[in-house]
C-alpha positions as CSV (number, residue, x, y, z in Angstrom):
1,X,108.8,37.1,120.1
2,X,110.1,40.7,120.2
3,X,111.0,43.4,122.6
4,X,110.9,47.0,121.4
5,X,113.0,49.8,122.9
6,X,113.9,53.4,121.9
7,X,117.6,54.1,121.4
8,X,120.2,56.5,120.0
9,X,121.8,55.5,116.7
10,X,125.3,56.8,117.3
11,X,126.4,56.8,113.6
12,X,123.3,58.4,112.4
13,X,122.9,60.7,115.4
14,X,119.2,60.2,115.7
15,X,116.6,58.5,117.9
16,X,115.5,55.2,116.6
17,X,113.4,52.2,117.6
18,X,115.0,48.8,118.0
19,X,113.2,45.5,117.9
20,X,115.1,42.6,119.6
21,X,114.4,38.9,119.8
22,X,113.8,38.2,123.5
23,X,116.7,36.7,125.4
24,X,115.0,33.4,126.0
25,X,114.4,33.0,122.2
26,X,117.7,34.4,120.9
27,X,119.3,31.0,120.4
28,X,116.4,29.7,118.3
29,X,117.2,30.2,114.6
30,X,113.5,30.4,113.7
31,X,113.1,33.7,115.5
32,X,116.3,35.2,114.0
33,X,115.1,34.1,110.6
34,X,111.7,35.7,111.1
35,X,113.3,39.0,112.1
36,X,115.5,38.8,109.0
37,X,112.4,38.3,106.8
38,X,110.7,41.3,108.5
39,X,113.7,43.5,108.0
40,X,114.2,42.6,104.4
41,X,110.5,43.0,103.7
42,X,110.5,46.5,105.1
43,X,113.7,47.3,103.2
44,X,112.1,46.0,100.0
45,X,109.1,48.3,100.2
46,X,109.4,51.9,99.2
47,X,106.5,53.9,100.5
48,X,105.9,56.9,102.9
49,X,103.1,54.7,104.4
50,X,105.4,51.9,105.6
51,X,107.8,52.3,108.5
52,X,111.4,52.5,107.3
53,X,114.0,50.0,108.5
54,X,117.5,51.3,109.0
55,X,119.7,48.4,110.1
56,X,119.7,44.6,110.9
57,X,122.2,42.8,113.1
58,X,123.0,41.1,116.4
59,X,124.0,42.5,119.8
60,X,127.3,41.5,121.4
61,X,125.3,39.0,123.4
62,X,123.9,37.4,120.2
63,X,120.4,38.8,120.2
64,X,119.1,39.5,116.7
65,X,117.7,43.0,116.2
66,X,116.4,45.4,113.6
67,X,116.5,49.2,113.7
68,X,113.5,51.3,112.5
69,X,112.7,54.9,112.2
70,X,111.2,56.5,115.4
71,X,107.7,57.8,114.8
72,X,105.9,60.5,116.8
73,X,102.2,60.1,117.3
74,X,99.9,57.2,118.2
75,X,98.5,54.0,116.8
76,X,95.1,53.9,115.1
77,X,93.9,51.8,118.0
78,X,94.9,54.5,120.4
79,X,93.2,57.1,118.2
80,X,90.0,55.2,118.1
81,X,90.0,54.7,121.9
82,X,90.6,58.4,122.4
83,X,88.0,59.7,119.9
84,X,85.6,56.9,119.0
85,X,84.4,56.5,115.4
86,X,86.0,58.9,113.0
87,X,84.2,61.1,110.5
88,X,83.6,59.5,107.2
89,X,86.0,61.8,105.2
90,X,88.8,61.3,107.7
91,X,88.4,57.5,107.8
92,X,88.5,57.4,104.0
93,X,91.7,59.4,103.9
94,X,93.5,57.3,106.5
95,X,92.4,54.0,104.9
96,X,93.5,55.2,101.5
97,X,97.0,55.8,103.0
98,X,97.0,52.3,104.5
99,X,96.1,50.9,101.1
100,X,98.9,52.8,99.4
101,X,101.4,51.2,101.8
102,X,99.9,47.8,101.2
103,X,99.9,48.3,97.4
104,X,103.7,49.0,97.6
105,X,104.2,45.8,99.6
106,X,102.0,43.8,97.3
107,X,103.9,45.0,94.2
108,X,107.1,43.4,95.6
109,X,105.3,40.2,96.5
110,X,104.6,40.7,100.2
111,X,101.3,40.0,102.0
112,X,101.2,41.7,105.5
113,X,98.7,39.2,107.0
114,X,98.1,41.2,110.2
115,X,96.7,44.6,109.2
116,X,94.9,45.9,112.3
117,X,94.4,49.1,114.4
118,X,97.6,48.6,116.4
119,X,99.7,48.0,113.3
120,X,98.8,51.3,111.8
121,X,100.6,54.4,113.2
122,X,99.4,57.9,112.8
123,X,102.3,60.3,112.7
124,X,101.9,63.6,114.4
125,X,101.3,66.5,111.9
126,X,104.6,67.6,110.4
127,X,106.7,64.7,111.9
128,X,106.5,62.5,108.8
129,X,105.7,65.1,106.2
130,X,106.8,68.6,107.2
131,X,104.1,71.1,106.7
132,X,101.5,68.4,106.0
133,X,98.8,66.6,107.8
134,X,99.0,63.3,109.6
135,X,100.6,60.4,107.8
136,X,99.5,56.7,108.3
137,X,102.3,54.2,108.3
138,X,102.0,50.4,108.4
139,X,104.0,48.6,111.2
140,X,105.0,45.1,112.0
141,X,105.7,42.9,109.0
142,X,106.7,40.2,111.4
143,X,104.3,37.6,109.9
144,X,104.4,38.9,106.4
145,X,104.2,36.2,103.7
146,X,106.7,36.2,100.8
147,X,104.7,35.0,97.8
148,X,106.2,32.0,95.9
149,X,109.3,33.0,93.9
150,X,110.4,35.7,96.3
151,X,110.5,39.3,95.2
152,X,112.8,41.6,93.4
153,X,113.2,44.9,95.0
154,X,115.0,48.1,94.2
155,X,114.5,51.5,92.7
156,X,113.7,51.8,89.0
157,X,116.9,51.5,87.1
158,X,118.8,50.0,89.9
159,X,121.7,47.9,88.6
160,X,121.2,44.9,91.0
161,X,117.7,44.5,92.5
162,X,117.9,41.8,95.2
163,X,115.8,38.8,95.6
164,X,114.0,38.6,99.0
165,X,113.8,35.0,100.2
166,X,110.9,33.6,102.3
167,X,111.5,32.2,105.8
168,X,113.9,29.3,106.1
169,X,111.4,27.8,108.6
170,X,108.0,28.2,107.1
171,X,104.9,28.1,109.2
172,X,103.5,24.6,109.7
173,X,100.5,23.7,107.7
174,X,97.2,24.1,109.5
175,X,98.3,26.9,111.8
176,X,96.7,30.3,111.9
177,X,99.0,33.2,111.0
178,X,97.7,36.6,112.1
179,X,95.1,37.8,114.6
180,X,91.8,36.0,114.9
181,X,89.8,39.3,115.2
182,X,91.2,40.6,111.9
183,X,91.8,37.3,110.0
184,X,90.4,36.8,106.5
185,X,88.2,33.8,105.9
186,X,91.1,32.0,104.1
187,X,93.4,32.7,107.1
188,X,90.6,31.4,109.4
189,X,90.5,28.2,107.3
190,X,94.4,28.0,107.4
191,X,94.4,28.2,103.6
192,X,96.9,29.9,101.3
193,X,96.6,33.7,101.1
194,X,97.4,36.4,98.7
195,X,97.0,40.2,98.6
196,X,93.2,39.9,98.9
197,X,93.6,38.8,102.5
198,X,95.0,42.2,103.3
199,X,92.1,43.8,101.4
200,X,89.7,42.0,103.7
201,X,91.6,43.2,106.8
202,X,91.4,46.8,105.5
203,X,87.7,46.3,105.0
204,X,87.5,45.4,108.7
205,X,89.7,48.5,109.5
206,X,87.4,50.8,107.6
207,X,84.3,49.3,109.2
208,X,85.8,49.8,112.7
209,X,86.8,53.4,112.0
210,X,83.3,54.2,110.8
211,X,81.3,52.4,113.5
212,X,83.7,52.4,116.5
213,X,83.9,48.6,116.5
214,X,84.2,45.7,114.1
215,X,81.3,43.7,112.6
216,X,81.8,40.8,115.0
217,X,82.4,42.7,118.2
218,X,79.5,40.8,119.7
219,X,81.7,37.7,119.8
220,X,84.3,37.1,122.5
221,X,85.6,33.6,121.8
222,X,88.4,33.5,119.3
223,X,87.0,30.4,117.6
224,X,83.6,32.0,117.3
225,X,85.2,35.1,115.7
226,X,87.0,32.9,113.2
227,X,83.8,31.1,112.4
228,X,82.0,34.4,111.8
229,X,84.7,35.5,109.4
230,X,84.0,32.3,107.4
231,X,80.2,32.1,107.7
232,X,78.5,35.2,109.1
233,X,77.5,38.0,106.8
234,X,78.4,41.4,108.4
235,X,75.8,44.0,108.8
236,X,76.3,47.1,106.7
237,X,78.2,49.9,108.5
238,X,75.2,52.2,108.1
239,X,73.2,49.8,110.3
240,X,75.7,50.1,113.2
241,X,77.1,53.6,112.9
242,X,76.0,56.6,114.8
243,X,76.8,58.8,111.8
244,X,75.3,58.7,108.3
245,X,77.2,56.4,105.9
246,X,76.9,56.9,102.2
247,X,75.4,53.9,100.4
248,X,78.4,53.7,98.1
249,X,80.7,53.4,101.1
250,X,78.5,50.7,102.6
251,X,78.9,48.8,99.3
252,X,82.6,49.3,99.1
253,X,83.2,48.0,102.7
254,X,80.9,45.0,102.2
255,X,82.7,44.2,99.0
256,X,86.1,44.2,100.7
257,X,84.6,41.9,103.3
258,X,83.3,39.3,100.8
259,X,83.9,35.8,102.0
260,X,85.4,34.7,98.7
261,X,88.6,36.4,97.7
262,X,87.4,36.6,94.0
263,X,84.4,38.6,95.1
264,X,86.5,41.4,96.8
265,X,88.4,44.2,95.3
266,X,91.2,42.4,93.5
267,X,93.9,44.7,94.7
268,X,94.6,47.4,97.2
269,X,94.8,49.9,94.4
270,X,91.3,49.0,93.2
271,X,89.9,49.5,96.8
272,X,91.7,52.8,97.1
273,X,90.5,54.0,93.8
274,X,86.9,53.3,94.8
275,X,87.4,55.1,98.1
276,X,88.8,58.1,96.2
277,X,85.8,58.2,94.0
278,X,83.5,58.2,97.0
279,X,85.5,60.9,98.7
280,X,85.3,63.0,95.6
281,X,81.6,62.7,95.5
282,X,81.3,63.6,99.1
283,X,83.4,66.7,98.5
284,X,81.3,67.7,95.5
285,X,78.1,67.2,97.5
286,X,79.5,69.3,100.4
287,X,80.5,72.0,98.0
288,X,77.1,72.1,96.3
289,X,75.4,72.3,99.7
290,X,77.6,75.2,100.7
291,X,76.9,77.0,97.4
292,X,73.2,76.5,97.9
293,X,73.3,78.0,101.4
294,X,75.4,80.9,100.2
295,X,73.0,81.6,97.4
């Protein structure tokens, strides 16, 4: 649907990224509407872990576009290709940042529906948080779902929070929205989704970062992958990873990957809280081991 280019924002005097509807599709109101939903979705979410939108409009030739902040770094997919599986502590930290971005989206009634390696950007150290480490940011809300009733967005105390409307041309019933490789079981069944579909996708993301590939990497056919999401129980990450995986992290990932939404973490915050607890335990264990060696 979209074409992405880098440009100079003359009024702001800064480099930006512009996403345009392709010329061949510019006259189709469905694509302009989808870009409008994406832009308003990004504007509604206030989080350092979601890419910021700066503008929305049309070119003189009539092509709809949105303007986003320019990020320096690489996608999580590029990072994994470059390095392979990430160390446990690093994977937990990055996934907690992704969950923070999703939690902000969910609070305003948005479900991303396409969380995957290539839709998470790792900003170079200092570029997104001067003096800090790398910051993970969610990209591409192009297929985000606005939950029924729309959302009210705006800072606390804002006089006029605005209502975000869903697409004027909703997706036809029975069509898959998202990517087969990272679809939740309910997406694979073309059923209604809520925030727990994103929790499942983040479970896949964590699994992939720990192991180097997803639980159904042995399947190539898209229909077989969708069937596996619905029916095939994934092996624990510890059975596939080359590095030791704590039992508590195995349990957390498998809970996120539960087939039934009600059996998963019920929110991004709950998943992040559990990962934080596991990270704290790992830190304590490392500290105690260091103290033992020193003694």
